[in-house]
VODO-703107 format. One record per residue (C-alpha): z, x, y; residue number from 1. Coordinates in pm, 1 decimal, decimal comma, padded with zeros to 6 digits. Layout:
N
KERO / up / east / north / pos
KERO / Z / X / Y / NUM
...
// end
This chain:
257
KERO / up / east / north / pos
KERO / 01066,0 / 00132,7 / 02619,2 / 1
KERO / 00920,2 / -00036,2 / 02286,7 / 2
KERO / 01086,0 / -00327,3 / 02145,1 / 3
KERO / 01191,5 / -00356,9 / 01772,8 / 4
KERO / 01322,2 / -00231,2 / 01478,1 / 5
KERO / 01413,1 / 00162,7 / 01498,6 / 6
KERO / 01393,9 / 00212,1 / 01162,0 / 7
KERO / 01072,9 / 00076,8 / 01107,8 / 8
KERO / 00902,1 / 00228,7 / 01425,6 / 9
KERO / 01048,5 / 00589,6 / 01338,0 / 10
KERO / 00877,1 / 00518,6 / 00990,2 / 11
KERO / 00558,9 / 00423,2 / 01106,4 / 12
KERO / 00534,8 / 00776,8 / 01357,5 / 13
KERO / 00678,0 / 00971,4 / 01067,8 / 14
KERO / 00387,9 / 00836,3 / 00848,6 / 15
KERO / 00142,9 / 00895,6 / 01118,3 / 16
KERO / 00290,7 / 01275,3 / 01156,0 / 17
KERO / 00317,4 / 01353,9 / 00763,4 / 18
KERO / -00076,1 / 01204,2 / 00720,0 / 19
KERO / -00127,9 / 01491,2 / 01008,4 / 20
KERO / 00057,7 / 01735,6 / 00836,7 / 21
KERO / -00080,5 / 01685,8 / 00470,7 / 22
KERO / -00444,9 / 01713,8 / 00637,6 / 23
KERO / -00429,2 / 02014,3 / 00856,1 / 24
KERO / -00442,1 / 02343,1 / 00669,4 / 25
KERO / -00174,4 / 02614,8 / 00775,6 / 26
KERO / -00203,5 / 02725,7 / 01114,3 / 27
KERO / -00319,2 / 02431,4 / 01225,6 / 28
KERO / -00202,8 / 02223,3 / 01536,2 / 29
KERO / -00055,2 / 01895,0 / 01559,1 / 30
KERO / 00049,8 / 01749,6 / 01884,9 / 31
KERO / 00233,9 / 01386,6 / 01976,4 / 32
KERO / 00160,4 / 01239,5 / 02308,7 / 33
KERO / 00349,4 / 00923,6 / 02435,6 / 34
KERO / 00165,6 / 00757,2 / 02734,3 / 35
KERO / 00205,0 / 00422,3 / 02934,8 / 36
KERO / -00061,4 / 00176,6 / 02974,7 / 37
KERO / 00061,4 / -00101,4 / 03198,6 / 38
KERO / 00304,0 / -00279,8 / 02981,9 / 39
KERO / 00183,9 / -00106,3 / 02657,9 / 40
KERO / 00293,2 / 00243,9 / 02512,0 / 41
KERO / 00057,5 / 00460,8 / 02332,1 / 42
KERO / 00209,0 / 00722,4 / 02093,1 / 43
KERO / -00084,0 / 00976,5 / 01979,9 / 44
KERO / -00098,1 / 01190,9 / 01690,5 / 45
KERO / -00372,0 / 01463,3 / 01729,5 / 46
KERO / -00443,8 / 01732,0 / 01463,7 / 47
KERO / -00741,3 / 01999,2 / 01424,2 / 48
KERO / -00731,4 / 01944,6 / 01048,1 / 49
KERO / -00976,2 / 01827,8 / 00804,6 / 50
KERO / -01084,6 / 01529,1 / 00998,2 / 51
KERO / -01249,9 / 01200,5 / 00857,2 / 52
KERO / -01605,7 / 01101,3 / 00743,6 / 53
KERO / -01770,0 / 00828,6 / 00986,8 / 54
KERO / -01841,5 / 00607,9 / 00651,5 / 55
KERO / -01448,7 / 00674,9 / 00567,4 / 56
KERO / -01280,5 / 00600,4 / 00903,0 / 57
KERO / -01315,4 / 00211,0 / 00905,4 / 58
KERO / -01113,1 / 00209,7 / 00582,3 / 59
KERO / -00843,4 / 00435,9 / 00630,2 / 60
KERO / -00590,1 / 00180,5 / 00677,0 / 61
KERO / -00709,7 / -00017,1 / 00320,8 / 62
KERO / -00445,8 / -00027,5 / 00058,6 / 63
KERO / -00485,3 / 00262,8 / -00198,0 / 64
KERO / -00794,7 / 00429,7 / 00027,4 / 65
KERO / -00937,9 / 00707,2 / -00188,2 / 66
KERO / -01232,9 / 00927,9 / -00130,8 / 67
KERO / -01309,1 / 01027,9 / -00469,5 / 68
KERO / -01175,1 / 00734,3 / -00751,8 / 69
KERO / -01097,5 / 00864,9 / -01093,4 / 70
KERO / -00912,3 / 00689,8 / -01390,6 / 71
KERO / -00618,2 / 00965,1 / -01378,2 / 72
KERO / -00470,7 / 01074,1 / -01014,7 / 73
KERO / -00153,5 / 01239,4 / -01138,0 / 74
KERO / -00231,0 / 01517,9 / -00865,3 / 75
KERO / -00218,2 / 01302,1 / -00570,0 / 76
KERO / -00487,3 / 01193,5 / -00315,3 / 77
KERO / -00370,5 / 00840,3 / -00322,3 / 78
KERO / -00128,9 / 00667,9 / -00124,2 / 79
KERO / -00032,9 / 00383,5 / 00091,9 / 80
KERO / 00105,9 / 00570,2 / 00417,3 / 81
KERO / -00125,6 / 00449,5 / 00647,9 / 82
KERO / -00178,7 / 00078,5 / 00554,1 / 83
KERO / 00222,8 / 00068,2 / 00544,2 / 84
KERO / 00223,2 / 00209,1 / 00906,4 / 85
KERO / -00063,1 / -00042,5 / 01024,2 / 86
KERO / 00134,7 / -00317,4 / 00877,0 / 87
KERO / 00471,6 / -00236,6 / 01041,6 / 88
KERO / 00318,9 / -00199,5 / 01354,6 / 89
KERO / 00146,1 / -00530,5 / 01327,9 / 90
KERO / 00524,2 / -00634,9 / 01272,8 / 91
KERO / 00607,0 / -00516,8 / 01597,7 / 92
KERO / 00308,7 / -00699,4 / 01756,6 / 93
KERO / 00090,8 / -00364,1 / 01772,5 / 94
KERO / -00151,5 / -00140,2 / 01617,3 / 95
KERO / -00256,5 / 00157,5 / 01512,5 / 96
KERO / -00615,5 / 00280,6 / 01549,0 / 97
KERO / -00808,9 / 00587,3 / 01421,5 / 98
KERO / -01058,8 / 00880,0 / 01543,2 / 99
KERO / -01240,7 / 01129,0 / 01461,4 / 100
KERO / -01549,8 / 01326,3 / 01515,3 / 101
KERO / -01615,1 / 01396,8 / 01131,4 / 102
KERO / -01539,6 / 01609,8 / 00883,7 / 103
KERO / -01362,7 / 01935,2 / 01005,8 / 104
KERO / -01317,6 / 01827,1 / 01356,3 / 105
KERO / -00976,3 / 01686,2 / 01313,7 / 106
KERO / -00832,7 / 01352,3 / 01377,4 / 107
KERO / -00629,1 / 01095,1 / 01633,6 / 108
KERO / -00407,6 / 00821,4 / 01544,9 / 109
KERO / -00287,6 / 00635,8 / 01828,1 / 110
KERO / 00007,7 / 00392,8 / 01762,8 / 111
KERO / 00024,3 / 00102,1 / 02058,8 / 112
KERO / 00330,8 / -00100,5 / 02128,3 / 113
KERO / 00433,6 / -00371,7 / 02371,5 / 114
KERO / 00703,9 / -00263,5 / 02631,5 / 115
KERO / 00967,9 / -00534,7 / 02678,1 / 116
KERO / 00992,3 / -00812,7 / 02484,9 / 117
KERO / 00775,9 / -00846,7 / 02167,4 / 118
KERO / 00490,4 / -01109,1 / 02215,9 / 119
KERO / 00404,6 / -01470,5 / 02030,5 / 120
KERO / 00218,6 / -01223,0 / 01752,4 / 121
KERO / 00523,4 / -01025,6 / 01665,9 / 122
KERO / 00691,9 / -01338,7 / 01598,1 / 123
KERO / 00448,3 / -01487,5 / 01355,3 / 124
KERO / 00446,5 / -01140,7 / 01165,8 / 125
KERO / 00822,0 / -01124,1 / 01154,2 / 126
KERO / 00829,5 / -01490,1 / 01011,4 / 127
KERO / 00582,3 / -01395,7 / 00747,4 / 128
KERO / 00726,7 / -01062,0 / 00636,1 / 129
KERO / 01073,1 / -01280,6 / 00608,7 / 130
KERO / 00901,5 / -01443,4 / 00303,5 / 131
KERO / 00714,3 / -01761,8 / 00355,3 / 132
KERO / 00579,4 / -01727,5 / 00076,9 / 133
KERO / 00802,3 / -01781,2 / -00250,0 / 134
KERO / 01003,0 / -01483,1 / -00318,6 / 135
KERO / 00906,5 / -01345,6 / -00664,1 / 136
KERO / 01029,9 / -01022,8 / -00917,2 / 137
KERO / 00742,7 / -00763,2 / -00904,0 / 138
KERO / 00734,4 / -00470,7 / -01112,5 / 139
KERO / 00468,6 / -00233,3 / -01011,0 / 140
KERO / 00352,5 / 00076,7 / -01243,6 / 141
KERO / 00188,5 / 00334,2 / -01067,7 / 142
KERO / 00230,0 / 00710,8 / -01159,5 / 143
KERO / 00175,8 / 00817,3 / -00781,3 / 144
KERO / 00527,5 / 00807,8 / -00630,1 / 145
KERO / 00460,1 / 00788,8 / -00276,5 / 146
KERO / 00178,5 / 00510,9 / -00345,2 / 147
KERO / 00451,5 / 00284,2 / -00563,8 / 148
KERO / 00728,2 / 00330,8 / -00318,6 / 149
KERO / 00525,8 / 00209,5 / -00027,8 / 150
KERO / 00358,6 / -00072,5 / -00207,5 / 151
KERO / 00721,4 / -00142,3 / -00310,6 / 152
KERO / 00802,1 / -00159,6 / 00056,0 / 153
KERO / 00504,0 / -00358,2 / 00192,3 / 154
KERO / 00605,7 / -00630,2 / -00087,2 / 155
KERO / 00986,0 / -00587,2 / -00041,6 / 156
KERO / 00939,2 / -00673,6 / 00369,4 / 157
KERO / 00784,8 / -01023,2 / 00230,4 / 158
KERO / 01079,5 / -01118,6 / 00041,6 / 159
KERO / 00974,4 / -01005,9 / -00305,9 / 160
KERO / 01228,8 / -00816,8 / -00547,0 / 161
KERO / 01053,8 / -00521,5 / -00615,8 / 162
KERO / 01105,0 / -00272,6 / -00912,3 / 163
KERO / 00917,0 / 00080,5 / -00990,0 / 164
KERO / 00805,0 / 00254,8 / -01282,4 / 165
KERO / 00577,0 / 00549,7 / -01268,7 / 166
KERO / 00440,8 / 00587,4 / -01620,5 / 167
KERO / 00335,1 / 00345,5 / -01881,1 / 168
KERO / 00604,4 / 00403,7 / -02137,6 / 169
KERO / 00886,6 / 00363,0 / -01849,0 / 170
KERO / 00691,2 / 00057,2 / -01760,4 / 171
KERO / 00706,7 / -00122,5 / -02082,9 / 172
KERO / 01061,0 / -00078,9 / -02087,8 / 173
KERO / 01163,7 / -00200,1 / -01741,9 / 174
KERO / 00869,5 / -00488,5 / -01804,6 / 175
KERO / 01103,8 / -00586,7 / -02126,5 / 176
KERO / 01431,6 / -00520,5 / -01932,8 / 177
KERO / 01376,4 / -00698,1 / -01598,5 / 178
KERO / 01139,2 / -00980,1 / -01703,5 / 179
KERO / 00957,1 / -00973,2 / -01392,6 / 180
KERO / 00714,7 / -01230,7 / -01293,8 / 181
KERO / 00424,1 / -01046,3 / -01174,1 / 182
KERO / 00332,5 / -00689,6 / -01315,2 / 183
KERO / 00111,9 / -00475,3 / -01091,4 / 184
KERO / -00029,0 / -00216,2 / -01297,0 / 185
KERO / -00246,0 / 00117,4 / -01218,4 / 186
KERO / -00515,8 / 00133,3 / -01501,8 / 187
KERO / -00495,4 / 00565,7 / -01509,0 / 188
KERO / -00150,1 / 00572,3 / -01611,2 / 189
KERO / -00000,3 / 00890,1 / -01828,7 / 190
KERO / 00122,6 / 00792,5 / -02131,9 / 191
KERO / -00009,3 / 00469,7 / -02196,3 / 192
KERO / -00275,2 / 00358,2 / -01948,1 / 193
KERO / -00322,4 / 00040,2 / -01808,1 / 194
KERO / -00490,4 / -00143,0 / -02079,9 / 195
KERO / -00271,2 / -00048,8 / -02357,2 / 196
KERO / 00065,0 / -00114,9 / -02116,6 / 197
KERO / -00129,0 / -00489,6 / -02087,2 / 198
KERO / -00135,9 / -00511,1 / -02459,0 / 199
KERO / 00191,4 / -00452,8 / -02528,9 / 200
KERO / 00335,2 / -00682,6 / -02256,7 / 201
KERO / 00128,5 / -00931,0 / -02392,1 / 202
KERO / 00224,6 / -00909,6 / -02738,5 / 203
KERO / 00612,8 / -00880,5 / -02635,4 / 204
KERO / 00780,4 / -01241,3 / -02595,0 / 205
KERO / 00970,5 / -01111,7 / -02294,6 / 206
KERO / 00684,1 / -01061,9 / -02071,0 / 207
KERO / 00393,2 / -01243,7 / -02280,1 / 208
KERO / 00387,1 / -01501,7 / -01941,5 / 209
KERO / 00396,3 / -01230,8 / -01675,4 / 210
KERO / 00125,9 / -01264,1 / -01422,4 / 211
KERO / -00074,0 / -00904,6 / -01468,9 / 212
KERO / -00250,7 / -00750,9 / -01210,7 / 213
KERO / -00481,3 / -00438,2 / -01252,4 / 214
KERO / -00542,2 / -00186,8 / -00936,2 / 215
KERO / -00846,7 / 00023,7 / -01035,4 / 216
KERO / -01071,8 / 00238,2 / -00854,6 / 217
KERO / -01356,1 / 00052,9 / -01058,1 / 218
KERO / -01479,5 / -00282,2 / -01050,3 / 219
KERO / -01811,3 / -00316,6 / -01237,8 / 220
KERO / -01869,2 / -00615,3 / -01451,4 / 221
KERO / -01759,7 / -00448,9 / -01753,1 / 222
KERO / -01446,2 / -00289,3 / -01598,8 / 223
KERO / -01339,7 / -00639,9 / -01545,4 / 224
KERO / -01459,0 / -00756,5 / -01890,8 / 225
KERO / -01240,1 / -00436,2 / -02034,6 / 226
KERO / -00923,7 / -00590,6 / -01787,0 / 227
KERO / -00964,6 / -00947,4 / -01919,6 / 228
KERO / -00995,7 / -00831,8 / -02305,0 / 229
KERO / -00665,4 / -00661,8 / -02234,2 / 230
KERO / -00484,3 / -00964,2 / -02124,7 / 231
KERO / -00471,1 / -00901,6 / -01723,4 / 232
KERO / -00527,2 / -01189,4 / -01539,7 / 233
KERO / -00637,5 / -01011,0 / -01213,7 / 234
KERO / -00835,7 / -00707,6 / -01171,5 / 235
KERO / -00825,1 / -00568,9 / -00801,0 / 236
KERO / -01057,9 / -00289,0 / -00685,1 / 237
KERO / -00964,3 / -00006,3 / -00448,4 / 238
KERO / -00911,7 / 00002,8 / -00133,3 / 239
KERO / -00776,3 / -00350,9 / -00113,8 / 240
KERO / -00542,3 / -00516,2 / 00151,8 / 241
KERO / -00244,1 / -00649,2 / 00149,6 / 242
KERO / -00326,3 / -01005,9 / 00199,3 / 243
KERO / -00555,7 / -00986,4 / -00108,4 / 244
KERO / -00264,2 / -00843,0 / -00320,9 / 245
KERO / -00006,7 / -01115,5 / -00170,0 / 246
KERO / -00257,3 / -01378,4 / -00230,8 / 247
KERO / -00279,3 / -01290,5 / -00614,5 / 248
KERO / 00089,3 / -01272,1 / -00626,5 / 249
KERO / 00148,2 / -01662,2 / -00470,9 / 250
KERO / -00121,5 / -01771,0 / -00777,8 / 251
KERO / 00235,2 / -01734,3 / -00966,7 / 252
KERO / 00243,7 / -02071,1 / -01210,6 / 253
KERO / 00562,3 / -02290,9 / -01112,4 / 254
KERO / 00717,3 / -02269,7 / -01472,1 / 255
KERO / 00712,7 / -01903,0 / -01453,2 / 256
KERO / 00967,2 / -01887,5 / -01158,8 / 257
// end
């Protein structure tokens, strides 16, 4: 059997099944198969849903992967399920691969796990997830609940203390109350957008020294200048990878701890 944390492995498989269900129309077909290949276990989730375009396939595991970025994403279409699943697979010395014949031709996601004792890669990933980097107090302000919760789990696995707010107004209230070290804010927030929120955070003594990280689907020079003008320290363009986000968090000045 595959060795690992049962709850996390179940979460990986659940994310793959949820992803297949999300993109398979009513009446479609989803199959789960398990095969042993030497000392490896392959769990494959296959669907006959909308498929994945060739140009999108290499990026399906990126953080906040989205096909049609827009400022206001209240209707969804954005999340961290596959990125989270891949990260957890790596923790168990495994990986997930994605295949698709293109738009309209369904997709196959295969989870490859070791059988028996985990290898040295799993130990290294587990050590990294245990929090070798300093633990930070992080607030995520993101209106897509699935995306926010997924990112919170990813950062929590890295040892950070994470809270979530789902709109700009509640984000401002949470920031003043919690006084986090790092605030990750979406630009397209309802009620108070990311730029407005950043200005309010900089104007408040309780949050003026927090490191502000903007997540945006736009990365032109004008977009980054607008972030800088609002008092945002880092402007990250989606899709991003967890390592990039973690590297930004690690830049927190010592005096702000």
